[in-house]
OpenMM code with the backbone's topology and positions (N, CA, C; nanometers):
from openmm import Vec3, app, unit

residues = "MET THR VAL GLN ARG GLN ARG PHE LEU LYS GLN LYS ALA ALA ALA ILE THR ILE GLN SER ALA TYR ARG GLY HIS CYS ALA ARG VAL GLN HIS ALA ARG MET GLN ALA SER ALA THR LEU ILE GLN LYS TRP TYR ARG SER LEU LYS ARG LEU ALA LYS ARG ARG ARG ALA ALA ILE LYS ILE GLN SER ALA MET ARG MET HIS VAL TYR ARG LYS ARG TYR VAL LEU LEU ARG SER SER VAL LEU LYS LEU GLN CYS VAL TYR LEU ILE PHE MET PHE GLY LEU SER LEU VAL TYR LEU ARG GLN HIS PHE ARG LEU ILE LYS GLN ASP ASN MET LEU CYS GLU HIS LYS LEU PRO GLY LYS PHE ARG PRO GLY SER GLU ASP ALA".split()
positions = [
    Vec3(-1.4026, -1.6142, 10.7111),
    Vec3(-1.2664, -1.5914, 10.6798),
    Vec3(-1.1793, -1.6596, 10.7837),
    Vec3(-1.0723, -1.6913, 10.7333),
    Vec3(-0.9817, -1.7631, 10.8211),
    Vec3(-0.8965, -1.6630, 10.8969),
    Vec3(-0.8313, -1.7117, 10.9980),
    Vec3(-0.7461, -1.6292, 11.0841),
    Vec3(-0.6273, -1.5765, 11.0035),
    Vec3(-0.5774, -1.6629, 10.9214),
    Vec3(-0.4621, -1.6227, 10.8401),
    Vec3(-0.5023, -1.5084, 10.7450),
    Vec3(-0.6202, -1.5194, 10.6922),
    Vec3(-0.6684, -1.4162, 10.5999),
    Vec3(-0.6885, -1.2858, 10.6749),
    Vec3(-0.7420, -1.2884, 10.7943),
    Vec3(-0.7646, -1.1686, 10.8753),
    Vec3(-0.6310, -1.1041, 10.9139),
    Vec3(-0.5354, -1.1889, 10.9522),
    Vec3(-0.4023, -1.1381, 10.9852),
    Vec3(-0.3411, -1.0700, 10.8626),
    Vec3(-0.3579, -1.1291, 10.7450),
    Vec3(-0.3047, -1.0722, 10.6225),
    Vec3(-0.3675, -0.9361, 10.5939),
    Vec3(-0.4999, -0.9272, 10.6121),
    Vec3(-0.5698, -0.8018, 10.5882),
    Vec3(-0.5264, -0.6933, 10.6876),
    Vec3(-0.5033, -0.7342, 10.8154),
    Vec3(-0.4547, -0.6384, 10.9156),
    Vec3(-0.3152, -0.5882, 10.8792),
    Vec3(-0.2310, -0.6825, 10.8380),
    Vec3(-0.0946, -0.6440, 10.7998),
    Vec3(-0.0969, -0.5527, 10.6768),
    Vec3(-0.1858, -0.5868, 10.5842),
    Vec3(-0.1966, -0.5057, 10.4641),
    Vec3(-0.2448, -0.3653, 10.4998),
    Vec3(-0.3456, -0.3534, 10.5877),
    Vec3(-0.3963, -0.2231, 10.6308),
    Vec3(-0.2871, -0.1462, 10.7045),
    Vec3(-0.2101, -0.2175, 10.7897),
    Vec3(-0.1014, -0.1538, 10.8628),
    Vec3(0.0060, -0.1055, 10.7653),
    Vec3(0.0385, -0.1870, 10.6650),
    Vec3(0.1385, -0.1481, 10.5653),
    Vec3(0.0917, -0.0270, 10.4866),
    Vec3(-0.0361, -0.0270, 10.4520),
    Vec3(-0.0921, 0.0870, 10.3777),
    Vec3(-0.0865, 0.2125, 10.4647),
    Vec3(-0.1170, 0.2003, 10.5937),
    Vec3(-0.1123, 0.3138, 10.6861),
    Vec3(0.0302, 0.3658, 10.6986),
    Vec3(0.1264, 0.2729, 10.7147),
    Vec3(0.2682, 0.3124, 10.7265),
    Vec3(0.3138, 0.3794, 10.5962),
    Vec3(0.2801, 0.3188, 10.4813),
    Vec3(0.3186, 0.3768, 10.3523),
    Vec3(0.2561, 0.5156, 10.3341),
    Vec3(0.1308, 0.5289, 10.3743),
    Vec3(0.0609, 0.6563, 10.3623),
    Vec3(0.1277, 0.7620, 10.4500),
    Vec3(0.1637, 0.7244, 10.5731),
    Vec3(0.2303, 0.8179, 10.6640),
    Vec3(0.3670, 0.8573, 10.6068),
    Vec3(0.4424, 0.7578, 10.5551),
    Vec3(0.5747, 0.7848, 10.4995),
    Vec3(0.5632, 0.8757, 10.3768),
    Vec3(0.4674, 0.8459, 10.2891),
    Vec3(0.4501, 0.9293, 10.1698),
    Vec3(0.4082, 1.0719, 10.2085),
    Vec3(0.3221, 1.0832, 10.3101),
    Vec3(0.2812, 1.2155, 10.3606),
    Vec3(0.4013, 1.2911, 10.4154),
    Vec3(0.4860, 1.2195, 10.4932),
    Vec3(0.6069, 1.2797, 10.5483),
    Vec3(0.6989, 1.3271, 10.4347),
    Vec3(0.7204, 1.2394, 10.3348),
    Vec3(0.8054, 1.2758, 10.2209),
    Vec3(0.7484, 1.3969, 10.1466),
    Vec3(0.6174, 1.4012, 10.1289),
    Vec3(0.5541, 1.5131, 10.0594),
    Vec3(0.5722, 1.6424, 10.1388),
    Vec3(0.5567, 1.6349, 10.2732),
    Vec3(0.5744, 1.7535, 10.3574),
    Vec3(0.7190, 1.8033, 10.3528),
    Vec3(0.8130, 1.7084, 10.3586),
    Vec3(0.9552, 1.7458, 10.3520),
    Vec3(0.9861, 1.8093, 10.2157),
    Vec3(0.9372, 1.7476, 10.1085),
    Vec3(0.9601, 1.8032, 9.9752),
    Vec3(0.8954, 1.9405, 9.9627),
    Vec3(0.7751, 1.9568, 10.0163),
    Vec3(0.7069, 2.0861, 10.0127),
    Vec3(0.7861, 2.1910, 10.0913),
    Vec3(0.8391, 2.1508, 10.2069),
    Vec3(0.9199, 2.2432, 10.2873),
    Vec3(1.0472, 2.2836, 10.2118),
    Vec3(1.1106, 2.1873, 10.1450),
    Vec3(1.2305, 2.2194, 10.0653),
    Vec3(1.1959, 2.3153, 9.9516),
    Vec3(1.0858, 2.2865, 9.8821),
    Vec3(1.0445, 2.3743, 9.7729),
    Vec3(1.0112, 2.5140, 9.8251),
    Vec3(0.9463, 2.5194, 9.9414),
    Vec3(0.9127, 2.6485, 10.0019),
    Vec3(1.0404, 2.7250, 10.0368),
    Vec3(1.1387, 2.6540, 10.0942),
    Vec3(1.2663, 2.7177, 10.1289),
    Vec3(1.3385, 2.7646, 10.0031),
    Vec3(1.3352, 2.6829, 9.8987),
    Vec3(1.3987, 2.7219, 9.7727),
    Vec3(1.3296, 2.8441, 9.7127),
    Vec3(1.1976, 2.8449, 9.7149),
    Vec3(1.1226, 2.9596, 9.6621),
    Vec3(1.1544, 3.0854, 9.7426),
    Vec3(1.1611, 3.0702, 9.8745),
    Vec3(1.1958, 3.1841, 9.9602),
    Vec3(1.3361, 3.2351, 9.9274),
    Vec3(1.4297, 3.1418, 9.9081),
    Vec3(1.5668, 3.1796, 9.8745),
    Vec3(1.5712, 3.2542, 9.7407),
    Vec3(1.4986, 3.2034, 9.6419),
    Vec3(1.4943, 3.2695, 9.5106),
    Vec3(1.4312, 3.4080, 9.5229),
    Vec3(1.3245, 3.4205, 9.6028),
    Vec3(1.2596, 3.5498, 9.6219),
    Vec3(1.3536, 3.6491, 9.6905),
    Vec3(1.4261, 3.6018, 9.7918),
    Vec3(1.5219, 3.6897, 9.8595),
    Vec3(1.6299, 3.7365, 9.7630),
    Vec3(1.6791, 3.6438, 9.6816),
    Vec3(1.7827, 3.6774, 9.5833),
    Vec3(1.7306, 3.7810, 9.4841),
    Vec3(1.6073, 3.7589, 9.4340),
    Vec3(1.5493, 3.8507, 9.3369),
    Vec3(1.5273, 3.9884, 9.3993),
    Vec3(1.4759, 3.9911, 9.5213),
    Vec3(1.4535, 4.1199, 9.5892),
    Vec3(1.5854, 4.1923, 9.6162),
    Vec3(1.6879, 4.1137, 9.6514),
    Vec3(1.8183, 4.1768, 9.6750),
    Vec3(1.8734, 4.2339, 9.5439),
    Vec3(1.8489, 4.1642, 9.4319),
    Vec3(1.8907, 4.2183, 9.3020),
    Vec3(1.8189, 4.3487, 9.2721),
    Vec3(1.6883, 4.3533, 9.3036),
    Vec3(1.6126, 4.4759, 9.2803),
    Vec3(1.6658, 4.5889, 9.3686),
    Vec3(1.6953, 4.5579, 9.4955),
    Vec3(1.7520, 4.6605, 9.5851),
    Vec3(1.8895, 4.7040, 9.5355),
    Vec3(1.9677, 4.6052, 9.4908),
    Vec3(2.1008, 4.6356, 9.4391),
    Vec3(2.0916, 4.7237, 9.3148),
    Vec3(1.9974, 4.6919, 9.2256),
    Vec3(1.9789, 4.7728, 9.1046),
    Vec3(1.9354, 4.9146, 9.1424),
    Vec3(1.8487, 4.9263, 9.2424),
    Vec3(1.8033, 5.0582, 9.2873),
    Vec3(1.9206, 5.1369, 9.3461),
    Vec3(2.0015, 5.0705, 9.4275),
    Vec3(2.1196, 5.1362, 9.4852),
    Vec3(2.2185, 5.1752, 9.3754),
    Vec3(2.2320, 5.0876, 9.2768),
    Vec3(2.3248, 5.1154, 9.1671),
    Vec3(2.2798, 5.2386, 9.0892),
    Vec3(2.1478, 5.2467, 9.0618),
    Vec3(2.0957, 5.3645, 8.9925),
    Vec3(2.1180, 5.4902, 9.0754),
    Vec3(2.0970, 5.4790, 9.2067),
    Vec3(2.1197, 5.5939, 9.2944),
    Vec3(2.2674, 5.6338, 9.2936),
    Vec3(2.3559, 5.5349, 9.2977),
    Vec3(2.4998, 5.5638, 9.2938),
    Vec3(2.5385, 5.6291, 9.1618),
    Vec3(2.4798, 5.5814, 9.0528),
    Vec3(2.5085, 5.6396, 8.9209),
    Vec3(2.4621, 5.7854, 8.9169),
    Vec3(2.3449, 5.8126, 8.9751),
    Vec3(2.2952, 5.9507, 8.9773),
    Vec3(2.3885, 6.0403, 9.0589),
    Vec3(2.4346, 5.9887, 9.1733),
    Vec3(2.5266, 6.0669, 9.2563),
    Vec3(2.6568, 6.0908, 9.1822),
    Vec3(2.7102, 5.9865, 9.1186),
    Vec3(2.8345, 6.0008, 9.0424),
    Vec3(2.8166, 6.1002, 8.9279),
    Vec3(2.7019, 6.0920, 8.8615),
    Vec3(2.6742, 6.1825, 8.7505),
    Vec3(2.6687, 6.3270, 8.7993),
    Vec3(2.6009, 6.3489, 8.9108),
    Vec3(2.5927, 6.4843, 8.9662),
    Vec3(2.7309, 6.5341, 9.0067),
    Vec3(2.8103, 6.4468, 9.0643),
    Vec3(2.9453, 6.4855, 9.1061),
    Vec3(3.0325, 6.5176, 8.9850),
    Vec3(3.0246, 6.4317, 8.8823),
    Vec3(3.1010, 6.4583, 8.7599),
    Vec3(3.0583, 6.5902, 8.6977),
    Vec3(2.9249, 6.6135, 8.6946),
    Vec3(2.8744, 6.7380, 8.6382),
    Vec3(2.9305, 6.8565, 8.7165),
    Vec3(2.9333, 6.8457, 8.8486),
    Vec3(2.9864, 6.9532, 8.9318),
    Vec3(3.1338, 6.9781, 8.9011),
    Vec3(3.2120, 6.8715, 8.8936),
    Vec3(3.3564, 6.8842, 8.8679),
    Vec3(3.3813, 6.9447, 8.7303),
    Vec3(3.3133, 6.8905, 8.6276),
    Vec3(3.3359, 6.9402, 8.4920),
    Vec3(3.2829, 7.0823, 8.4752),
    Vec3(3.1736, 7.1147, 8.5423),
    Vec3(3.1221, 7.2522, 8.5357),
    Vec3(3.2214, 7.3472, 8.6002),
    Vec3(3.2793, 7.3052, 8.7129),
    Vec3(3.3790, 7.3877, 8.7795),
    Vec3(3.4996, 7.4100, 8.6882),
    Vec3(3.5449, 7.3018, 8.6234),
    Vec3(3.6558, 7.3139, 8.5280),
    Vec3(3.6197, 7.4072, 8.4139),
    Vec3(3.4971, 7.3919, 8.3625),
    Vec3(3.4525, 7.4752, 8.2514),
    Vec3(3.4496, 7.6218, 8.2915),
    Vec3(3.3929, 7.6505, 8.4081),
    Vec3(3.3839, 7.7891, 8.4537),
    Vec3(3.5238, 7.8473, 8.4721),
    Vec3(3.6149, 7.7691, 8.5298),
    Vec3(3.7528, 7.8157, 8.5475),
    Vec3(3.8193, 7.8401, 8.4119),
    Vec3(3.8017, 7.7462, 8.3199),
    Vec3(3.8598, 7.7609, 8.1864),
    Vec3(3.8000, 7.8818, 8.1152),
    Vec3(3.6700, 7.8981, 8.1264),
    Vec3(3.6034, 8.0105, 8.0612),
    Vec3(3.6533, 8.1426, 8.1183),
    Vec3(3.6657, 8.1506, 8.2508),
    Vec3(3.7153, 8.2752, 8.3096),
    Vec3(3.8601, 8.2999, 8.2673),
    Vec3(3.9400, 8.1935, 8.2558),
    Vec3(4.0780, 8.2096, 8.2098),
    Vec3(4.0812, 8.2607, 8.0663),
    Vec3(3.9957, 8.2046, 7.9824),
    Vec3(3.9901, 8.2480, 7.8426),
    Vec3(3.9467, 8.3940, 7.8348),
    Vec3(3.8478, 8.4316, 7.9141),
    Vec3(3.8030, 8.5705, 7.9134),
    Vec3(3.9135, 8.6641, 7.9598),
    Vec3(3.9891, 8.6221, 8.0612),
    Vec3(4.1014, 8.7043, 8.1075),
    Vec3(4.2059, 8.7178, 7.9984),
    Vec3(4.2377, 8.6054, 7.9319),
    Vec3(4.3345, 8.6109, 7.8230),
    Vec3(4.2864, 8.7015, 7.7103),
    Vec3(4.1602, 8.6894, 7.6754),
    Vec3(4.1059, 8.7744, 7.5713),
    Vec3(4.1130, 8.9211, 7.6120),
    Vec3(4.0810, 8.9472, 7.7362),
    Vec3(4.0856, 9.0840, 7.7870),
    Vec3(4.2286, 9.1379, 7.7803),
    Vec3(4.3237, 9.0597, 7.8280),
    Vec3(4.4633, 9.1022, 7.8246),
    Vec3(4.5089, 9.1223, 7.6802),
    Vec3(4.4710, 9.0322, 7.5920),
    Vec3(4.5087, 9.0432, 7.4509),
    Vec3(4.4511, 9.1707, 7.3898),
    Vec3(4.3215, 9.1945, 7.4171),
    Vec3(4.2600, 9.3148, 7.3619),
    Vec3(4.3237, 9.4409, 7.4185),
    Vec3(4.3527, 9.4394, 7.5475),
    Vec3(4.4200, 9.5550, 7.6076),
    Vec3(4.5566, 9.5728, 7.5437),
    Vec3(4.6284, 9.4632, 7.5256),
    Vec3(4.7600, 9.4701, 7.4634),
    Vec3(4.7492, 9.5247, 7.3216),
    Vec3(4.6560, 9.4670, 7.2447),
    Vec3(4.6415, 9.5116, 7.1060),
    Vec3(4.5926, 9.6554, 7.1000),
    Vec3(4.4956, 9.6896, 7.1846),
    Vec3(4.4451, 9.8261, 7.1859),
    Vec3(4.5542, 9.9207, 7.2337),
    Vec3(4.6293, 9.8757, 7.3342),
    Vec3(4.7395, 9.9573, 7.3833),
    Vec3(4.8424, 9.9798, 7.2756),
    Vec3(4.8772, 9.8734, 7.2017),
    Vec3(4.9729, 9.8885, 7.0921),
    Vec3(4.9180, 9.9802, 6.9851),
    Vec3(4.7925, 9.9592, 6.9502),
    Vec3(4.7346, 10.0440, 6.8463),
    Vec3(4.7233, 10.1868, 6.8971),
    Vec3(4.6966, 10.2052, 7.0264),
    Vec3(4.6893, 10.3393, 7.0828),
    Vec3(4.8264, 10.4057, 7.0787),
    Vec3(4.9299, 10.3298, 7.1152),
    Vec3(5.0663, 10.3822, 7.1081),
    Vec3(5.1004, 10.4145, 6.9631),
    Vec3(5.0664, 10.3239, 6.8721),
    Vec3(5.0929, 10.3458, 6.7304),
    Vec3(5.0195, 10.4704, 6.6816),
    Vec3(4.8915, 10.4823, 6.7177),
    Vec3(4.8137, 10.5981, 6.6753),
    Vec3(4.8716, 10.7272, 6.7324),
    Vec3(4.9102, 10.7239, 6.8603),
    Vec3(4.9696, 10.8433, 6.9211),
    Vec3(5.0966, 10.8836, 6.8457),
    Vec3(5.1809, 10.7856, 6.8185),
    Vec3(5.3041, 10.8164, 6.7449),
    Vec3(5.2715, 10.8679, 6.6055),
    Vec3(5.1770, 10.8041, 6.5412),
    Vec3(5.1385, 10.8444, 6.4072),
    Vec3(5.0856, 10.9879, 6.4080),
    Vec3(4.9932, 11.0169, 6.5018),
    Vec3(4.9380, 11.1523, 6.5078),
    Vec3(5.0446, 11.2542, 6.5484),
    Vec3(5.1372, 11.2149, 6.6336),
    Vec3(5.2465, 11.3034, 6.6732),
    Vec3(5.3314, 11.3377, 6.5504),
    Vec3(5.3587, 11.2348, 6.4687),
    Vec3(5.4345, 11.2596, 6.3466),
    Vec3(5.3574, 11.3497, 6.2510),
    Vec3(5.2286, 11.3229, 6.2387),
    Vec3(5.1460, 11.4064, 6.1505),
    Vec3(5.1437, 11.5496, 6.2022),
    Vec3(5.1298, 11.5627, 6.3341),
    Vec3(5.1269, 11.6960, 6.3935),
    Vec3(5.2603, 11.7671, 6.3703),
    Vec3(5.3694, 11.6929, 6.3884),
    Vec3(5.5011, 11.7518, 6.3646),
    Vec3(5.5149, 11.7908, 6.2179),
    Vec3(5.4658, 11.7050, 6.1299),
    Vec3(5.4694, 11.7354, 5.9865),
    Vec3(5.3916, 11.8634, 5.9573),
    Vec3(5.2739, 11.8712, 6.0172),
    Vec3(5.1909, 11.9895, 5.9963),
    Vec3(5.2604, 12.1154, 6.0482),
    Vec3(5.3238, 12.0996, 6.1622),
    Vec3(5.3937, 12.2147, 6.2199),
    Vec3(5.5079, 12.2578, 6.1284),
    Vec3(5.5780, 12.1589, 6.0723),
    Vec3(5.6870, 12.1918, 5.9806),
    Vec3(5.6320, 12.2596, 5.8560),
    Vec3(5.5220, 12.2080, 5.8063),
    Vec3(5.4619, 12.2652, 5.6863),
    Vec3(5.4126, 12.4071, 5.7133),
    Vec3(5.3545, 12.4288, 5.8327),
    Vec3(5.3032, 12.5610, 5.8655),
    Vec3(5.4160, 12.6634, 5.8691),
    Vec3(5.5308, 12.6219, 5.9160),
    Vec3(5.6434, 12.7148, 5.9219),
    Vec3(5.6923, 12.7498, 5.7834),
    Vec3(5.6741, 12.6602, 5.6895),
    Vec3(5.7209, 12.6853, 5.5539),
    Vec3(5.6226, 12.7730, 5.4754),
    Vec3(5.4922, 12.7646, 5.5150),
    Vec3(5.3904, 12.8414, 5.4417),
    Vec3(5.3948, 12.9893, 5.4837),
    Vec3(5.3635, 13.0741, 5.3890),
    Vec3(5.3518, 13.2145, 5.4274),
    Vec3(5.2368, 13.2326, 5.5245),
    Vec3(5.2347, 13.3363, 5.5999),
    Vec3(5.1384, 13.3594, 5.7070),
    Vec3(4.9940, 13.3532, 5.6648),
    Vec3(4.9633, 13.4012, 5.5453),
    Vec3(4.8226, 13.4022, 5.5053),
    Vec3(4.7686, 13.2634, 5.4700),
    Vec3(4.8583, 13.1651, 5.4441),
    Vec3(4.8116, 13.0296, 5.4096),
    Vec3(4.8138, 12.9346, 5.5280),
    Vec3(4.8597, 12.9829, 5.6398),
    Vec3(4.8652, 12.8960, 5.7574),
    Vec3(4.7217, 12.8742, 5.8108),
    Vec3(4.6956, 12.7523, 5.8601),
    Vec3(4.5627, 12.7295, 5.9175),
    Vec3(4.5473, 12.8140, 6.0436),
    Vec3(4.4292, 12.8721, 6.0589),
    Vec3(4.4001, 12.9507, 6.1771),
    Vec3(4.4342, 13.0975, 6.1614),
    Vec3(4.4978, 13.1341, 6.0515),
    Vec3(4.5315, 13.2757, 6.0340),
    Vec3(4.4153, 13.3449, 5.9649),
    Vec3(4.3860, 13.4646, 6.0053),
    Vec3(4.2728, 13.5390, 5.9526),
    Vec3(4.3137, 13.6374, 5.8427),
    Vec3(4.4370, 13.6278, 5.7989),
    Vec3(4.4863, 13.7220, 5.6993),
    Vec3(4.4242, 13.6992, 5.5621),
    Vec3(4.3777, 13.5791, 5.5365),
    Vec3(4.3351, 13.5442, 5.4015),
    Vec3(4.2111, 13.6096, 5.3628),
] * unit.nanometer
topology = app.Topology()
chain = topology.addChain("A")
for resn in residues:
    res = topology.addResidue(resn, chain)
    for name in ("N", "CA", "C"):
        topology.addAtom(name, app.Element.getBySymbol(name[0]), res)
C-alpha cells in the first residue's frame, strides 16, 4: 500500500472515531433530555394524584362541615316548630278549656234555675220521691 492510501485509511478511522464519539455524545444528551422529561412528567402526574387526594379530603371536610351546619339548622328549626306546636296546643286547649268552663257554668246555672222551678220532690238529690 502506498503512503497516501495509509494516510487515507488513518484519516478515515479517525473520522469514524470522531463521528462515533459525537453520535455517542448526542445519544447521551438525548437520553438525558428524555430522562429529564420523563421525570418531569412523573412529578406532574404524582402531584396531580396528591392534588386529587387533597381535593377529596377537602371535599370530605366541607361535606362534614355542611352536614354539621345544616343539622344544627334542622335541630333549631325542629325545636322551634315543637315550641310553636306546644304553644298552639296550649292556646287551643286553653281556649277550649275556657269555653268548656263557661259552657258548664251556663249549664250549671241553667240546672240551678230549673231546680228552683221544680217542686221539691222532683229536684235532683231530694229523697222525697
